[in-house]
C-alpha positions as CSV (number, residue, x, y, z in Angstrom):
1,M,-29.7,18.2,-4.0
2,E,-26.6,19.2,-5.9
3,A,-27.3,22.8,-5.1
4,L,-27.6,21.9,-1.5
5,M,-24.4,19.9,-1.6
6,T,-22.2,22.6,-3.3
7,P,-21.5,25.0,-0.3
8,L,-21.4,22.1,2.1
9,R,-19.0,20.1,0.0
10,Q,-16.8,23.2,-0.3
11,R,-16.7,23.5,3.5
12,F,-16.0,19.8,3.8
13,I,-13.0,20.1,1.4
14,E,-11.7,23.2,3.3
15,D,-11.9,21.4,6.6
16,L,-9.9,18.5,5.2
17,Q,-7.3,21.0,3.7
18,L,-6.9,22.7,7.0
19,R,-6.0,19.4,8.5
20,N,-3.4,18.8,5.8
21,R,-5.1,15.8,4.3
22,S,-3.7,14.7,1.0
23,P,-5.5,15.5,-2.3
24,R,-6.1,11.8,-2.8
25,T,-7.7,11.5,0.7
26,I,-9.9,14.6,0.0
27,E,-11.0,13.1,-3.3
28,C,-11.8,9.8,-1.6
29,Y,-13.8,11.4,1.3
30,V,-15.8,13.7,-1.1
31,F,-16.7,10.6,-3.2
32,H,-18.0,8.7,-0.2
33,L,-19.9,11.6,1.2
34,K,-21.6,12.2,-2.2
35,K,-22.5,8.5,-2.5
36,F,-24.1,8.7,1.0
37,A,-26.1,11.7,0.2
38,T,-27.2,10.4,-3.2
39,H,-28.3,7.1,-1.7
40,F,-31.0,9.0,0.4
41,G,-31.5,12.0,-2.0
42,V,-30.9,14.4,0.9
43,S,-28.1,16.7,1.9
44,P,-25.9,14.9,4.5
45,D,-26.4,17.7,7.1
46,R,-30.0,16.6,7.3
47,L,-29.2,13.0,7.9
48,G,-28.1,11.3,11.1
49,A,-27.1,8.1,12.9
50,E,-30.1,6.0,11.7
51,Q,-29.3,6.8,8.0
52,V,-25.6,6.2,8.5
53,H,-26.4,2.9,10.1
54,R,-28.6,1.8,7.2
55,Y,-26.2,3.0,4.6
56,L,-23.3,1.1,6.0
57,L,-25.4,-2.1,6.1
58,H,-26.3,-1.3,2.5
59,L,-22.6,-1.2,1.6
60,L,-21.9,-4.5,3.2
61,H,-25.0,-6.5,2.2
62,Q,-26.2,-5.0,-1.1
63,Q,-23.1,-3.5,-2.6
64,K,-20.8,-6.3,-1.2
65,A,-18.2,-3.6,-0.6
66,S,-14.7,-4.6,0.4
67,W,-13.6,-3.8,3.9
68,S,-11.2,-1.2,2.5
69,H,-14.0,0.5,0.7
70,Y,-16.3,0.2,3.8
71,N,-13.6,1.7,6.1
72,Q,-13.0,4.6,3.7
73,A,-16.8,5.4,3.9
74,V,-16.6,5.2,7.7
75,S,-13.7,7.6,7.8
76,A,-15.4,10.1,5.5
77,L,-18.6,10.1,7.5
78,R,-16.8,10.3,10.9
79,F,-14.9,13.3,9.7
80,F,-18.0,15.0,8.3
81,Y,-20.1,14.5,11.5
82,R,-17.2,15.4,13.8
83,V,-15.8,18.4,12.0
84,T,-17.8,19.9,9.2
85,C,-21.3,19.2,10.7
86,P,-20.7,18.3,14.4
87,S,-23.4,16.0,15.8
88,D,-24.0,14.8,19.3
89,N,-25.3,11.4,18.1
90,A,-23.4,8.1,17.8
91,V,-22.1,8.8,14.3
92,S,-18.7,9.9,15.5
93,R,-18.3,6.5,17.2
94,L,-18.9,4.4,14.0
95,P,-16.9,1.2,14.1
96,Y,-14.3,0.3,11.5
97,G,-14.4,-3.1,9.9
98,K,-11.7,-5.6,10.7
99,R,-10.0,-6.5,7.4
100,P,-8.5,-10.0,7.1
101,K,-4.8,-9.8,7.2
102,R,-3.2,-11.4,4.2
103,L,0.5,-11.8,3.4
104,M,2.0,-9.1,1.2
105,P,2.7,-10.3,-2.4
106,V,6.4,-10.6,-2.9
107,R,8.1,-11.8,-6.1
108,S,11.6,-13.3,-6.5
109,R,14.5,-11.2,-7.9
110,E,14.3,-13.2,-11.1
111,E,10.6,-12.3,-11.5
112,V,11.3,-8.7,-10.8
113,A,14.2,-8.7,-13.3
114,R,11.9,-10.2,-16.0
115,F,9.2,-7.8,-15.3
116,L,11.4,-4.7,-15.6
117,A,13.1,-6.1,-18.7
118,G,9.7,-6.3,-20.4
119,V,8.8,-2.6,-20.1
120,R,9.0,-0.8,-23.5
121,S,8.1,2.8,-22.6
122,P,11.2,4.6,-21.4
123,V,9.1,6.7,-18.9
124,L,7.3,3.8,-17.5
125,A,10.5,1.7,-17.3
126,M,12.3,4.4,-15.4
127,L,9.4,4.9,-13.1
128,L,9.1,1.3,-12.2
129,R,12.9,0.9,-11.7
130,T,12.9,3.9,-9.4
131,I,10.1,2.4,-7.3
132,Y,11.9,-0.9,-6.9
133,A,15.2,0.8,-6.3
134,S,13.8,3.1,-3.6
135,G,10.7,1.5,-2.2
136,L,8.4,4.4,-3.2
137,R,4.6,4.4,-3.3
138,L,3.3,5.0,-6.8
139,S,1.9,8.5,-5.7
140,E,5.4,9.4,-4.3
141,A,7.2,8.4,-7.5
142,L,4.7,10.2,-9.8
143,A,5.2,13.4,-7.7
144,L,9.0,13.3,-8.1
145,E,10.6,16.4,-9.8
146,P,14.2,16.5,-11.1
147,A,15.1,18.8,-8.2
148,H,14.3,16.0,-5.8
149,I,17.4,14.1,-7.0
150,D,20.4,15.1,-4.9
151,S,23.4,13.6,-6.6
152,Q,25.9,15.3,-4.2
153,R,24.4,13.7,-1.1
154,M,23.2,10.6,-3.1
155,V,19.7,10.8,-1.8
156,L,16.1,11.2,-3.1
157,C,14.0,13.7,-1.3
158,V,10.4,12.2,-1.1
159,L,7.2,13.8,0.1
160,G,5.2,11.0,1.5
161,K,1.9,10.5,3.4
162,G,0.8,13.4,5.6
163,Q,3.2,15.7,3.7
164,K,6.1,14.2,5.5
165,E,9.5,14.4,3.8
166,R,12.0,11.6,4.0
167,L,15.4,10.9,2.4
168,I,16.1,7.7,0.6
169,P,19.6,6.5,-0.4
170,L,20.2,7.0,-4.1
171,S,21.6,3.9,-5.8
172,P,24.6,4.7,-8.0
173,Q,23.1,2.5,-10.7
174,L,19.8,4.2,-10.5
175,L,21.5,7.6,-10.7
176,A,23.4,6.5,-13.8
177,E,20.1,5.3,-15.4
178,L,18.3,8.5,-14.4
179,R,21.0,10.6,-16.1
180,A,20.7,8.5,-19.3
181,Y,16.9,8.8,-19.1
182,W,17.2,12.6,-18.7
183,V,19.2,12.9,-21.9
184,K,16.7,10.8,-23.8
185,V,13.3,12.1,-22.4
186,R,14.2,15.6,-21.3
187,P,11.4,15.9,-18.6
188,R,10.3,19.3,-17.5
189,R,8.5,19.8,-14.2
190,W,7.7,16.2,-13.5
191,L,10.4,13.5,-13.6
192,F,7.9,11.1,-15.1
193,P,5.6,13.0,-17.4
194,G,2.6,11.8,-19.4
195,K,2.1,12.5,-23.1
196,D,1.7,16.1,-22.2
197,K,5.1,16.8,-20.6
198,E,3.4,19.4,-18.3
199,Q,1.3,16.7,-16.7
200,Q,2.3,13.8,-14.4
201,L,2.1,10.3,-15.8
202,C,-1.4,8.9,-15.0
203,A,-1.5,6.3,-12.2
204,S,-4.2,4.3,-14.1
205,A,-2.0,4.2,-17.2
206,V,0.9,2.8,-15.0
207,Q,-1.4,0.1,-13.6
208,R,-2.6,-0.9,-17.1
209,G,1.0,-1.0,-18.3
210,C,1.9,-3.3,-15.5
211,Q,-0.9,-5.7,-16.3
212,K,0.2,-5.8,-20.0
213,I,3.8,-6.6,-19.1
214,C,2.7,-9.4,-16.8
215,R,0.6,-10.9,-19.6
216,E,3.3,-10.7,-22.1
217,Q,6.0,-12.1,-19.8
218,G,3.8,-14.8,-18.3
219,L,4.4,-13.5,-14.8
220,P,2.1,-13.5,-11.8
221,R,0.5,-10.1,-10.9
222,I,3.0,-7.4,-10.3
223,T,2.0,-3.8,-9.5
224,P,3.9,-0.8,-8.4
225,N,2.9,-1.7,-4.8
226,T,4.3,-5.2,-5.3
227,L,7.7,-3.6,-6.3
228,R,7.6,-1.6,-3.1
229,H,6.9,-4.8,-1.1
230,C,9.8,-6.5,-3.0
231,Y,12.1,-3.7,-2.1
232,A,11.4,-4.1,1.6
233,S,11.5,-7.9,1.6
234,H,14.7,-8.1,-0.5
235,L,16.4,-5.6,1.8
236,L,15.4,-7.7,4.8
237,E,16.9,-10.8,3.2
238,L,20.1,-8.8,2.6
239,G,20.3,-8.2,6.4
240,T,19.0,-4.6,6.6
241,D,17.5,-4.0,10.1
242,L,13.7,-3.5,10.5
243,R,14.0,0.1,11.9
244,T,16.0,1.2,8.9
245,I,13.4,-0.3,6.5
246,Q,10.6,1.4,8.5
247,A,12.3,4.8,7.9
248,L,12.9,4.1,4.2
249,L,9.3,3.1,3.6
250,G,7.9,6.0,5.6
251,H,5.9,3.7,7.9
252,Y,4.5,5.4,11.0
253,R,4.5,2.2,13.0
254,V,7.2,-0.5,13.1
255,G,4.4,-3.1,13.3
256,T,3.5,-2.3,9.7
257,T,7.0,-3.0,8.6
258,A,7.2,-6.1,10.8
259,L,4.7,-7.8,8.4
260,Y,7.6,-8.3,6.0
261,T,9.3,-10.7,8.4
262,H,6.5,-13.2,7.6
263,V,7.1,-13.2,3.8
264,T,10.9,-13.3,3.5
265,L,11.9,-16.8,2.3
266,A,15.5,-16.4,3.4
267,G,14.4,-15.9,7.0
268,L,11.9,-18.7,6.8
269,R,14.6,-21.1,5.6
270,Q,16.7,-20.4,8.7
271,V,14.0,-21.6,11.0
272,Q,14.4,-25.2,12.1
273,S,11.4,-27.2,13.2
274,P,11.7,-28.8,16.7
275,L,11.1,-32.1,14.9
276,D,14.5,-31.8,13.2
277,Q,16.1,-31.5,16.7
278,L,14.6,-34.6,18.3
279,P,17.2,-37.2,19.3
280,S,17.1,-40.5,17.6
281,V,16.0,-43.1,20.2
282,T,14.6,-46.6,20.0
283,A,11.2,-47.2,21.5
284,A,11.1,-49.4,24.7
285,P,9.2,-52.7,24.5
286,P,5.7,-52.5,25.8
287,A,5.3,-53.3,29.6
288,P,3.7,-56.7,30.3
289,T,0.1,-56.7,31.2
290,P,-0.6,-57.7,34.9
291,G,-1.7,-61.4,35.1
292,A,-0.6,-62.2,31.6
293,A,1.5,-65.3,31.0
294,P,5.3,-64.6,30.6
295,P,6.7,-64.6,27.1
296,T,8.0,-67.9,25.9
297,T,11.6,-68.2,24.7
């Protein structure tokens, strides 16, 4: 089957590249298509709607896949049967699962400060401080190069999802810290290199480092994505308008950014319950029952 998959997989990858999908998306789609083909032991161009239906049920009931994992599989299969191997069957109309919407994890400024203070590696420390100072995704931060720092205009030039560039204000404090970091680490191509300075710092190493810091500092779970959420929520608490935060985060829809309004404690504390506004009155005595004897004095 691997021999059958090789040219087809190459075509699948090329179709994704022609549509400017990110390397991470391509990797994810190829993974799911390969798992689908392996499940039946047949090249996916010989499979159809019935097999897709059975496979998705397998993911949900046997594999107990998360809705995120399930939806990634649906996206990969929809793309394959719409673009790479067009089919007239119902595969292109596969439904996405509805994920439960949970509040984004946001930590207090004190918790963020303790977390950042607990980092020992200078590269990891500067990476995490840059994420919190700029609201970057982990992938965006890892892809930063020294040339992306524009100290004259005081901005960071970031290449986000969909290969879309955006500018983020560069904090004077962050710039000073980046300059000191540069003197100490002397990064080459990548601003945050791994052990081999020609390679990016590994994302999994960053996640493991965050877990270790939280254990050592006795903190709840904090990840690079948590720091991004904290950046947005703390800006909102400081009075930054939602549209500006949307642009800074690189969100396509303002509705995505609006989720942060549900987790900012400062905003919640300003809301007064209608119960607090009820006037203080004394209850009237109950009306006499018809036919009852009058009260005695």
